[in-house]
C-alpha atoms as a printed R data frame, in Angstrom:
   type eleno elety resid chain resno      x      y        z
1  ATOM     1    CA   MET     A     1 13.682 10.334  -90.208
2  ATOM     2    CA   HIS     A     2 12.181 12.268  -87.301
3  ATOM     3    CA   ARG     A     3 12.557  9.446  -84.785
4  ATOM     4    CA   THR     A     4 16.064  8.578  -85.970
5  ATOM     5    CA   ALA     A     5 17.260 12.192  -85.854
6  ATOM     6    CA   ALA     A     6 15.766 12.671  -82.393
7  ATOM     7    CA   TRP     A     7 17.372  9.472  -81.107
8  ATOM     8    CA   LEU     A     8 20.774 10.480  -82.510
9  ATOM     9    CA   ALA     A     9 20.517 13.920  -80.878
10 ATOM    10    CA   GLU     A    10 19.557 12.266  -77.571
11 ATOM    11    CA   GLN     A    11 22.779 10.225  -77.868
12 ATOM    12    CA   GLY     A    12 24.784 13.448  -78.239
13 ATOM    13    CA   ILE     A    13 25.308 13.395  -82.009
14 ATOM    14    CA   ASP     A    14 25.516 17.087  -82.858
15 ATOM    15    CA   ARG     A    15 26.456 17.267  -86.551
16 ATOM    16    CA   PHE     A    16 24.188 16.276  -89.423
17 ATOM    17    CA   LEU     A    17 24.578 16.329  -93.212
18 ATOM    18    CA   ASP     A    18 21.270 15.990  -95.105
19 ATOM    19    CA   ILE     A    19 21.963 15.126  -98.761
20 ATOM    20    CA   GLY     A    20 18.937 15.350 -101.057
21 ATOM    21    CA   THR     A    21 16.965 17.639  -98.774
22 ATOM    22    CA   GLY     A    22 13.976 18.261 -101.032
23 ATOM    23    CA   ILE     A    23 11.403 20.967 -100.350
24 ATOM    24    CA   PRO     A    24 11.545 21.675  -96.591
25 ATOM    25    CA   THR     A    25  8.573 20.460  -94.553
26 ATOM    26    CA   GLU     A    26  7.712 20.949  -90.899
27 ATOM    27    CA   PRO     A    27  9.353 19.871  -88.750
28 ATOM    28    CA   ASN     A    28 12.707 20.126  -90.469
29 ATOM    29    CA   LEU     A    29 15.721 18.057  -89.440
30 ATOM    30    CA   HIS     A    30 17.341 21.014  -87.676
31 ATOM    31    CA   GLN     A    31 14.142 21.755  -85.742
32 ATOM    32    CA   ILE     A    32 13.961 18.207  -84.430
33 ATOM    33    CA   VAL     A    33 17.639 17.998  -83.555
34 ATOM    34    CA   GLN     A    34 18.097 21.519  -82.156
35 ATOM    35    CA   ASP     A    35 15.014 21.127  -79.988
36 ATOM    36    CA   ILE     A    36 16.919 18.357  -78.194
37 ATOM    37    CA   LEU     A    37 20.479 19.635  -78.663
38 ATOM    38    CA   PRO     A    38 20.450 23.401  -79.377
39 ATOM    39    CA   THR     A    39 24.148 23.508  -80.302
40 ATOM    40    CA   ALA     A    40 23.701 20.996  -83.139
41 ATOM    41    CA   LYS     A    41 24.948 21.932  -86.587
42 ATOM    42    CA   ILE     A    42 23.110 20.858  -89.743
43 ATOM    43    CA   VAL     A    43 24.074 21.215  -93.409
44 ATOM    44    CA   TYR     A    44 21.415 20.589  -96.043
45 ATOM    45    CA   THR     A    45 22.177 19.948  -99.715
46 ATOM    46    CA   ASP     A    46 20.098 19.533 -102.850
47 ATOM    47    CA   ASN     A    47 20.667 20.184 -106.552
48 ATOM    48    CA   ASP     A    48 17.270 21.789 -107.245
49 ATOM    49    CA   PRO     A    49 17.355 25.624 -107.377
50 ATOM    50    CA   ILE     A    50 13.729 25.782 -106.189
51 ATOM    51    CA   VAL     A    51 14.700 23.847 -103.056
52 ATOM    52    CA   LEU     A    52 17.468 26.417 -102.510
53 ATOM    53    CA   ARG     A    53 14.927 29.271 -102.479
54 ATOM    54    CA   HIS     A    54 12.705 27.457  -99.977
55 ATOM    55    CA   ALA     A    55 15.718 26.562  -97.841
56 ATOM    56    CA   GLU     A    56 16.917 30.162  -97.690
57 ATOM    57    CA   ALA     A    57 13.542 31.189  -96.310
58 ATOM    58    CA   LEU     A    58 12.776 28.280  -93.985
59 ATOM    59    CA   LEU     A    59 15.969 26.685  -92.693
60 ATOM    60    CA   VAL     A    60 16.761 29.061  -89.857
61 ATOM    61    CA   SER     A    61 18.781 27.809  -86.915
62 ATOM    62    CA   VAL     A    62 18.443 28.493  -83.224
63 ATOM    63    CA   PRO     A    63 21.111 30.971  -82.028
64 ATOM    64    CA   GLU     A    64 23.196 28.318  -80.249
65 ATOM    65    CA   GLY     A    65 23.451 26.050  -83.307
66 ATOM    66    CA   ALA     A    66 24.080 26.449  -87.002
67 ATOM    67    CA   THR     A    67 22.150 25.581  -90.136
68 ATOM    68    CA   ASP     A    68 23.546 25.919  -93.643
69 ATOM    69    CA   TYR     A    69 22.561 24.942  -97.177
70 ATOM    70    CA   ILE     A    70 24.585 24.122 -100.303
71 ATOM    71    CA   GLN     A    71 23.231 23.647 -103.777
72 ATOM    72    CA   ALA     A    72 25.077 20.584 -105.078
73 ATOM    73    CA   ASP     A    73 24.439 17.185 -106.596
74 ATOM    74    CA   VAL     A    74 24.858 13.914 -104.714
75 ATOM    75    CA   ARG     A    75 27.298 12.970 -107.489
76 ATOM    76    CA   GLN     A    76 29.616 15.750 -106.227
77 ATOM    77    CA   PRO     A    77 30.518 14.382 -102.778
78 ATOM    78    CA   GLU     A    78 33.812 16.289 -102.635
79 ATOM    79    CA   VAL     A    79 31.996 19.608 -103.152
80 ATOM    80    CA   ILE     A    80 29.400 18.746 -100.517
81 ATOM    81    CA   VAL     A    81 31.912 17.632  -97.896
82 ATOM    82    CA   GLN     A    82 34.230 20.578  -98.551
83 ATOM    83    CA   HIS     A    83 31.348 23.024  -97.983
84 ATOM    84    CA   ALA     A    84 29.918 21.090  -95.042
85 ATOM    85    CA   GLN     A    85 33.256 21.209  -93.225
86 ATOM    86    CA   ARG     A    86 32.826 24.960  -92.815
87 ATOM    87    CA   ILE     A    87 29.899 24.546  -90.422
88 ATOM    88    CA   PRO     A    88 30.149 21.258  -88.535
89 ATOM    89    CA   ASP     A    89 33.792 20.682  -87.740
90 ATOM    90    CA   PHE     A    90 34.163 17.176  -89.151
91 ATOM    91    CA   SER     A    91 37.794 17.113  -88.005
92 ATOM    92    CA   LEU     A    92 36.531 16.644  -84.439
93 ATOM    93    CA   PRO     A    93 34.645 13.565  -83.266
94 ATOM    94    CA   SER     A    94 30.998 14.085  -82.492
95 ATOM    95    CA   ARG     A    95 30.013 14.168  -78.830
96 ATOM    96    CA   GLY     A    96 28.117 10.889  -79.209
97 ATOM    97    CA   ARG     A    97 28.406  8.299  -76.453
C-alpha cells in the first residue's frame, strides 16, 4: 500500500478514499501521500467504533491538504461516497497525468 500510494501521488493523483481503514499505523496513507503532494485529500472509512476513536486522534492532515474519517460499512457505498464528496471534490478529475 505504501509504495502504491506514493507512486500514485508522484503521478499527481491527489484524492484517496480508504475503505476498511482498520486501526491506524505509522505511516498512514495521508502521511505517505501528503509528504509527496501536500494538497492531497484523503477520506478514511471503517465500521468499527474503536477505529473511529483512533482515527480522531491520529489522522491529522497537513495544513495544505485535508483528511477526514467516516464511520460506515463497506456495504453502504452510497453513504461512503456521499460523505467523501464533501472533502475530495469527486466532480473534478484528479490532476493525474
